[in-house]
Backbone as numpy.savetxt, mean C-alpha at the origin, in Angstrom:
# Nx Ny Nz CAx CAy CAz Cx Cy Cz
11.88 2.53 13.82 11.17 3.51 13.52 10.23 3.68 14.37
9.72 5.20 14.45 8.14 5.02 15.18 7.18 4.75 14.08
6.00 4.95 14.18 5.03 5.18 13.54 4.37 6.41 13.25
3.73 5.98 11.52 3.12 7.26 11.25 1.96 7.53 11.15
1.59 8.43 11.23 -0.08 8.87 11.78 -1.08 8.02 10.90
-0.92 7.82 9.80 -1.35 6.98 9.27 -1.52 5.52 9.79
-0.39 4.89 10.13 0.15 3.56 10.41 -0.58 3.30 11.94
-0.20 4.41 12.76 -0.59 4.38 13.98 -2.63 4.10 13.62
-2.94 5.24 12.89 -4.61 5.17 12.95 -4.85 3.74 12.87
-3.98 3.50 11.21 -4.79 1.85 10.73 -4.27 0.68 12.52
-3.50 0.67 12.97 -2.75 0.22 14.51 -4.35 0.03 15.54
-4.64 1.24 15.38 -6.02 1.67 16.00 -7.17 0.87 16.01
-6.84 1.02 15.14 -8.73 0.06 14.22 -8.80 -1.27 14.23
-7.36 -1.56 13.83 -7.19 -3.37 14.04 -6.99 -3.63 15.74
-6.51 -3.26 16.76 -6.65 -3.35 18.03 -8.22 -3.38 18.45
-8.76 -2.42 17.79 -10.42 -2.11 18.38 -11.34 -3.07 17.76
-10.63 -4.03 16.79 -11.37 -5.32 16.08 -10.95 -6.25 16.36
-9.76 -6.58 17.08 -9.08 -7.69 17.81 -10.05 -7.28 19.50
-10.32 -6.05 20.02 -10.61 -6.26 21.49 -11.93 -6.69 21.34
-13.02 -6.53 20.19 -14.12 -6.78 20.46 -14.34 -7.98 20.15
-13.33 -9.20 19.82 -13.15 -10.70 19.81 -13.60 -11.30 21.20
-14.94 -11.86 21.48 -14.91 -12.52 22.49 -14.70 -14.03 22.56
-14.22 -14.25 23.56 -13.76 -15.89 23.50 -14.71 -16.81 25.13
-15.10 -17.88 24.59 -15.61 -18.42 25.59 -14.84 -19.91 25.66
-15.25 -20.48 26.92 -14.52 -22.33 27.02 -15.22 -22.70 26.31
-16.28 -22.75 25.07 -16.73 -23.77 24.59 -16.06 -24.57 23.95
-16.05 -26.37 23.37 -15.33 -27.05 22.50 -15.32 -26.15 21.27
-14.28 -25.84 19.97 -14.18 -25.31 18.98 -15.03 -26.58 18.30
-15.29 -25.36 16.88 -15.94 -26.71 16.18 -16.37 -25.66 15.01
-16.41 -26.43 13.52 -15.90 -26.27 12.29 -17.52 -25.05 11.69
-17.19 -24.38 11.34 -18.12 -23.38 10.82 -17.90 -22.44 9.78
-18.93 -22.41 8.94 -18.72 -21.11 7.99 -20.12 -20.50 7.55
-20.62 -19.36 8.06 -21.47 -18.86 7.81 -21.79 -17.79 7.10
-20.69 -16.97 5.98 -21.09 -16.00 5.65 -22.30 -15.65 4.83
-22.85 -17.24 4.35 -24.02 -16.84 3.45 -24.88 -17.97 3.77
-26.18 -17.66 4.17 -27.07 -18.91 4.83 -26.73 -19.98 4.23
-26.94 -21.66 4.44 -26.69 -22.76 3.83 -25.95 -23.29 2.57
-24.93 -22.00 2.81 -23.41 -21.76 2.07 -22.85 -23.08 2.03
-22.13 -23.43 0.70 -20.90 -24.27 0.90 -19.90 -22.83 1.21
-18.51 -24.13 1.36 -17.32 -23.06 1.63 -17.26 -22.84 0.34
-16.62 -21.29 -0.44 -16.11 -21.50 -1.81 -15.06 -19.81 -1.83
-14.00 -19.95 -2.46 -13.29 -19.09 -2.59 -13.92 -17.63 -3.05
-14.88 -18.03 -3.93 -15.56 -16.61 -4.25 -16.01 -16.23 -3.00
-16.87 -16.96 -2.39 -17.88 -16.63 -1.61 -17.28 -15.76 -0.09
-15.80 -16.20 0.10 -15.37 -15.85 0.98 -14.66 -14.09 0.20
-14.14 -14.57 -0.42 -13.27 -12.66 -0.88 -15.17 -12.10 -0.97
-15.95 -12.34 -1.31 -17.20 -11.33 -0.94 -17.37 -11.05 0.04
-17.31 -11.96 1.35 -17.47 -11.78 2.32 -16.41 -10.70 2.87
-15.00 -10.89 2.57 -13.83 -10.28 2.90 -14.23 -8.40 2.50
-14.14 -8.68 1.29 -13.99 -7.69 0.37 -14.96 -6.56 0.93
-16.52 -7.43 1.44 -17.31 -6.49 1.78 -17.00 -5.76 3.48
-16.04 -6.30 4.12 -15.35 -5.75 5.46 -14.89 -4.69 5.69
-14.21 -5.08 4.11 -12.85 -4.30 4.29 -13.38 -2.66 3.72
-12.59 -1.80 4.36 -12.95 -0.42 3.82 -11.69 -0.18 2.92
-12.17 0.84 2.10 -10.69 1.51 1.21 -9.94 2.10 2.14
-8.77 2.04 1.58 -7.44 2.97 2.25 -7.72 4.57 1.63
-7.98 4.64 0.35 -8.02 5.55 -0.47 -9.29 5.26 -1.16
-9.52 6.74 -1.68 -10.35 6.76 -3.24 -9.97 6.80 -4.03
-9.95 6.14 -5.01 -9.37 6.43 -6.67 -9.89 7.17 -7.39
-9.33 8.45 -8.16 -9.91 8.76 -9.28 -9.89 8.30 -10.26
-11.30 7.98 -11.27 -10.85 7.72 -12.33 -10.13 6.92 -13.15
-9.42 8.54 -13.51 -8.47 8.81 -14.17 -6.95 7.86 -14.08
-7.00 7.80 -12.25 -6.23 6.98 -11.85 -6.08 5.24 -11.83
-7.42 4.64 -11.95 -7.89 3.44 -11.97 -7.31 3.31 -13.19
-7.69 4.13 -14.43 -7.53 3.75 -15.79 -6.08 3.49 -16.38
-5.30 4.43 -15.51 -3.93 4.36 -15.71 -2.93 3.41 -14.69
-3.44 3.00 -13.92 -3.12 1.88 -13.15 -3.33 0.38 -13.73
-5.10 0.37 -13.99 -4.81 -0.67 -14.88 -4.46 -0.82 -16.19
-3.87 0.48 -17.13 -3.35 -0.10 -17.81 -1.75 -0.21 -17.86
-0.89 0.30 -16.70 0.34 -0.72 -15.99 0.12 -1.65 -15.74
-0.62 -2.35 -15.17 -0.99 -3.55 -14.90 -1.25 -4.64 -16.02
-1.88 -4.34 -17.19 -2.44 -4.89 -18.25 -1.26 -5.17 -19.84
-0.52 -3.87 -19.60 0.77 -3.66 -20.51 2.14 -5.23 -20.53
2.14 -5.35 -21.56 2.86 -6.51 -21.51 4.43 -6.24 -21.29
4.80 -5.27 -20.93 6.16 -4.99 -19.82 6.49 -6.19 -18.70
7.81 -6.71 -18.76 8.50 -7.04 -17.56 6.91 -7.03 -16.27
7.39 -7.69 -15.42 6.75 -7.43 -14.65 7.43 -6.26 -13.76
8.67 -6.26 -13.40 9.56 -5.27 -12.93 9.88 -4.08 -13.39
9.27 -3.58 -14.62 9.18 -2.17 -15.41 7.90 -1.94 -14.51
6.64 -2.95 -14.72 5.03 -1.97 -14.15 5.89 -2.00 -12.96
5.95 -2.84 -12.07 6.29 -2.24 -10.47 6.87 -1.17 -9.91
8.00 -1.01 -10.96 9.14 0.60 -11.45 8.15 1.50 -11.67
6.54 1.25 -12.55 6.27 2.36 -12.71 5.09 2.79 -12.03
4.81 1.87 -10.75 3.46 1.62 -10.24 4.36 2.47 -9.06
5.25 2.29 -8.72 6.54 2.79 -7.47 6.38 4.75 -7.58
6.97 5.05 -8.91 7.29 5.73 -9.46 5.90 6.85 -9.57
4.63 6.25 -9.91 3.99 7.28 -10.01 2.81 7.37 -8.86
3.19 6.63 -7.54 2.94 6.65 -6.02 4.23 7.25 -5.24
5.10 7.48 -5.93 6.73 8.45 -5.17 6.84 7.42 -3.85
7.06 5.89 -4.63 7.47 5.34 -3.88 9.08 4.75 -3.98
9.62 5.41 -5.23 10.93 5.25 -5.67 11.88 5.58 -4.54
12.72 4.43 -3.94 13.88 5.19 -2.88 14.70 6.14 -3.58
14.16 7.29 -3.86 15.51 8.50 -4.29 15.83 8.76 -2.46
17.14 9.73 -2.44 17.15 9.72 -1.07 16.59 10.87 -0.16
15.69 11.87 -1.10 14.75 12.55 -0.77 13.22 11.54 -0.18
13.21 10.75 -0.36 11.91 9.19 0.13 12.38 8.65 1.27
13.82 8.17 0.90 13.98 7.54 2.10 14.62 8.55 3.62
14.68 9.53 3.22 15.37 10.78 4.38 14.16 11.05 4.68
13.25 11.34 4.00 11.17 11.49 4.48 10.72 10.23 5.56
11.67 8.95 5.03 10.82 7.74 5.81 11.51 7.79 6.86
12.60 8.36 7.24 13.65 8.42 8.30 13.96 6.88 7.97
14.70 6.51 6.66 15.22 4.84 6.69 16.02 5.29 6.36
17.29 6.44 5.57 18.53 6.74 5.37 18.51 8.32 6.60
19.64 8.08 7.02 20.18 9.24 7.30 20.82 10.14 6.84
20.70 11.29 5.97 21.20 12.02 5.31 22.41 12.89 5.74
21.98 13.36 7.08 22.70 14.38 7.56 21.95 15.78 6.91
20.80 15.92 6.64 20.01 17.21 6.25 20.11 17.14 4.68
21.20 16.36 3.96 21.75 16.50 2.57 20.57 15.35 1.88
19.67 16.00 0.64 19.06 14.70 -0.09 19.56 15.67 -1.13
20.65 16.11 -1.50 20.96 16.35 -2.83 21.44 15.52 -4.03
20.94 15.50 -4.68 21.35 14.38 -5.94 22.63 13.64 -6.20
22.71 12.04 -5.71 23.99 11.96 -6.10 24.86 11.88 -7.24
24.18 12.14 -8.42 24.68 12.28 -9.74 25.27 13.68 -9.87
24.20 14.45 -9.74 24.71 16.14 -9.81 25.26 16.56 -8.80
24.62 16.78 -7.86 24.71 17.21 -6.24 24.07 18.49 -6.34
23.22 19.09 -7.47 22.97 20.61 -6.95 21.73 20.53 -7.05
20.74 19.21 -7.06 19.26 19.50 -6.71 18.87 18.59 -5.27
17.55 18.72 -5.26 17.35 17.71 -4.56 16.56 16.37 -5.19
17.28 15.03 -4.57 16.96 14.19 -5.49 15.79 13.47 -5.31
14.40 13.83 -6.00 13.68 13.17 -6.12 12.83 12.54 -7.57
11.56 11.83 -7.47 11.40 11.29 -8.72 11.72 12.24 -9.69
11.00 13.77 -9.95 10.67 14.52 -10.67 12.50 15.04 -11.21
13.00 15.32 -10.28 14.50 15.57 -10.84 15.23 14.51 -11.24
15.12 12.81 -10.97 15.75 12.20 -11.67 15.07 11.49 -12.91
14.01 11.68 -13.44 13.35 10.75 -14.66 12.92 11.82 -15.45
12.03 13.17 -15.27 11.66 13.96 -15.61 12.93 14.63 -16.58
13.10 14.81 -17.96 14.16 15.49 -18.19 13.56 16.74 -18.23
14.63 18.28 -18.08 14.46 19.06 -17.89 14.94 19.84 -19.82
13.91 20.49 -20.00 13.81 20.56 -21.66 14.64 22.16 -21.88
């Protein structure tokens, strides 16, 4: 499949970073420089990597509290993972799969259960009162 615009932007950013690396013919040597005179620790490396990474998206505070509650919930991890997918519109419904060009439904994203409405997360998991 082709890349989505956001994937292309990330790829371009990665390629720019890779192209900034300069190589020399000098012998390789071990080194660790994130903090002057620091000894290697996982914590200092995490800080170094975390400071370089730009957030992909900003999360509203109430979203963060919901997501934290999901992961701290004593439910099985497959349940937490499914709820996370549901809230991020990542459940593999016919509509999502067709939108991502993973499933060729021939223009028909209707529900496999009822055939009347488009198969989306809302249609499948939110009861109509």
